[in-house]
N, C-alpha and C positions, 0 to 999 in steps of 0.2 A: 583069761589066755585070748579070748579074742582081741582086746586091746592091745596086747604086746603084739600080736600077728600083725594087727594093722599099723603099729609103731614101725615095726621093722619093714614092712612094705613101703611105707611112707620115706623112710630113710635109705632103703635101695634105690626109689625114684631121685631122692636128691644126690645120690653118689654117679647118677647116670650123667654121662658127659653130655656137654651141651653140643649140639649140632650146629657148625658153622656151615655158611652157604659158601659154596664154592665158587672162587673168582678165578677167571683165567689170569695167570700172571703177565702174559703178552700184554694184557689190556690195561693193568696197573702200571707196565713201566714203559708204555707207548710213548715214542718220542720224537720230535723232528730231527733230520741229520744235520742240517746245516746250522741250526743255533748251537748245538750240540757240539760241533766241531770247534766252534769259537770256544765254547766253555772248555774244551779239553785243552786247548791252545791256551787259554789263559793259565790253567794248571802247569801246563808246560813251561810256560814263562816264570812262573812262580817257582818251580823247581830249579831251573837254570839259575834264577837269583840267589836261591841258598847258596848254590855252589859258589857263584861269585863274591857273595856277603864272605864265605869261609875263607877264600882266597884275598879277603880284603880289596876285592876291586869294586869299591862301594859305589862310585858315580855310574858305572857299567850296570849294578843291581839295582841302582834308582831308574835309570831309562828303562829297564826290562819291567820293573813293577809299574812305571807310568804307562808303558803299552798294554801291561795288563787290565789297567783301569780302563783302556780305551776298547779293548776286547770284550772287557765286560760289559760296557755299555752297547755294544754290537748285537750279544748274542739275545739280548731283551728286545732291542728293536727289530731285530729280524723275524723274532718269534711272533711278535705283535703285527708287523706288517704282512707276513703271511698266514697270520692265524692259526698258527702250531704250537701256542701256549699249551703247556701241560703241568699238571702236578709234580711229574718225574723231572722235567726240565728246572723247575723251581728248586725242587730238593737237589740237584746237581749242581746248580748254580752256588745255592747256599754252601754247599760242602766244598766247592772249588774257593769260593771268596774266604771260607775259614781258612783255610790252607793259604792261598796268596796273599791275601790281606791281611789276616789273623796273624799266623803262625810267622810266616816269612818277615813280618814286620817286627815282630816280636824278637825274631833273632837279630835283626838290625841294631834294634834298640838296645839289644846285650853286648853285641860285637863292637859296634861303631861307638857307641856311647859308654858303656860302663866296664867292658872288657879289660881295659888297661888301667883302669884308676879302682874303681869299685864291682868286681865281679859279682860279690854275693847281692849287692843293691839291684845291679843289673838284672838279674834273674828275678827278684821281686816284681820290678817295674815292668820287663818284659813279660811276664804273668800276668799283671794287671791289664796291659793293653789286650793281651789275648783272651782273657776272661772276658773283658766288657765287649770285646768284638763278638765274641760267639753267644753270648747273652743276649747281643742286639739281633745277630740273626736268625737266633730262635723266635724272638718275639716279633721279626719282622714276619716269619712264615706263619706264625698263629694268627697274626693280624689280617695277613692277606686272604688266608684260607677262610676266614671268618668275615671277608670284606668289612672290617671295622674302619677302614678309613679311605679317602679319596684317593685315587691311582696318582693324581699329581702332588701326592704329600709322603713325605718320609716322616716317620717319627723318630726322633735320634738323628744323630749324625751318622751318614752312611758310612759303612768300614772302608770301601775304596777310598773316600775322601779323608777319613780318618788315617789311612795309610800314608796319602800324600801328604797330609799334614807334619807326618814324621820325617818323610824323605824330604821335605821342605827344608828342614834344618839341616839335613845332610847337604843338599844341593848349596845351600848359603854357606856354611861352615866348611865343608869339603873333608877337612882333616879331623879325625875323631878328638872327642873332647877329652883335654888334659887338666883343665884347672876347677877346683873345687867348686866355685861359684858358678860356672856356667854349667855344671853339673846339677845343680840343686835347681836352676833356673830350667833346665832340660828334665828334670824329674817332675816338677809342678807342673810344666807344659804336659806331658804324658798322662798326667791326672786328670787335667783338664778334658784333654782328648777324649779319655777313657768314659768319664762321668757325661760329657755330651753325646756319646754312643748309646749310653743307657737312659738317656734323659727322655723328658716328654717333648723337648722342644721340637718344633715342626720346620720341615725344610722342604723347600720346593723341588720339583722335577720338572722336566722338559716336557712334559705330556701334558696335553689338553691346552696347547699354547692358541692364541687365537689365531685363526686363519690370516686376518687383516697384516699380521705382523711376521708372517713366515719367510718373507724374501728379506726382510730385514734384519731378522734374526739368524738367517742363514749367512747373510754377507758378515755379521757380527762373528760367527762361528768361524768363517775361513779366516778371518783377521787373527783371531785368538790361536787356531791351529797354527798358521803361518809364524807366529810370534813364539808359540811354544817348540816349534821346532827349531827356529833360529837362535831364541834366547831362553833354553828351558829352564835355566839358574835362575831368571827373575820372573819368568812369566807363570811357571808352576806353583811357586810360592805365594805370588801376589793372587792368582785365582783362587788358591786353596783358602787364604785369609778372607777373601770376600765372599766366597761360600760360607764358610764357619759362621761368619758376623751377619749375614743375610737376613736371618729371622728378626734382626733388629729394625731393619729397614724396612721388611713387611709389615711388621708390627706398627711401626710410626705411620706408613703408607695408609694403613686400617683405620688408625684412629683418626688421619686426616680426611679420609672420605666418611666416615661417621659424622664428624664435625661438621663438615661441608653438606652432609644430607639434613642435619639437624637444622643449619641456616636456611636451606632452601625450604624445609618445612615450616618453619617461623616465618619466613617473608611471606610464603603463600598464605598463611593462617591469618597474617596481618591484612593482606589485601583482600581477603574475603570479608574480614571484619568492617573494612572501609566500604 
């Protein structure tokens, strides 16, 4: 009997609810006003872009999403400058990116690329892009919280650039795709961009740039901004393509640096032997 009573007591203890520490909701959701304004404005631009896509105002929608990419760069930069980065701000930014660059671009893929020719396939390829973008954002949040990669490196193609890569096709072609051969190429292109988003390919950011080159970089950025405003149909696709293939250049430069370092070591060892 004593054993049965002891077992019942142990079972009651096990059934007791665990006590959680009460945490202030205001502390967990603390955010900085100015960066969040840019983030919400980014969401608003994405919302207006969807309405323009429905009306088949594709070029206007492209410009709205391009402006969203600019706003997306501003909110993070302002948060770092003012030292007001927060976990809430990071989550809000990711959710907005999922809508503006993930969902809106997937709608773009369906309406502009496939609706008039192969609507069923358009649903599939639009979802492929959307799911890859969401997975990429989820992985980014996990890696950032774990501080698992340098702040000047992205793992996988960033979703704003992935959105620009789709818009680049729209800016070049302008009119919706009608021919089957072009549609096949567009489908393969979407799969490639989706793969790059979920891949382990490393892309560089503008962070931790050597201060010696700041003025030169600022001058180059000013020229690129001017060109993007004056000739968006050419500048945006070219810059996007260069960024997509940029890991190849960084890989080659690393190999050349290592080869140069080995040559220097070999030369110094030969001189010491002499």
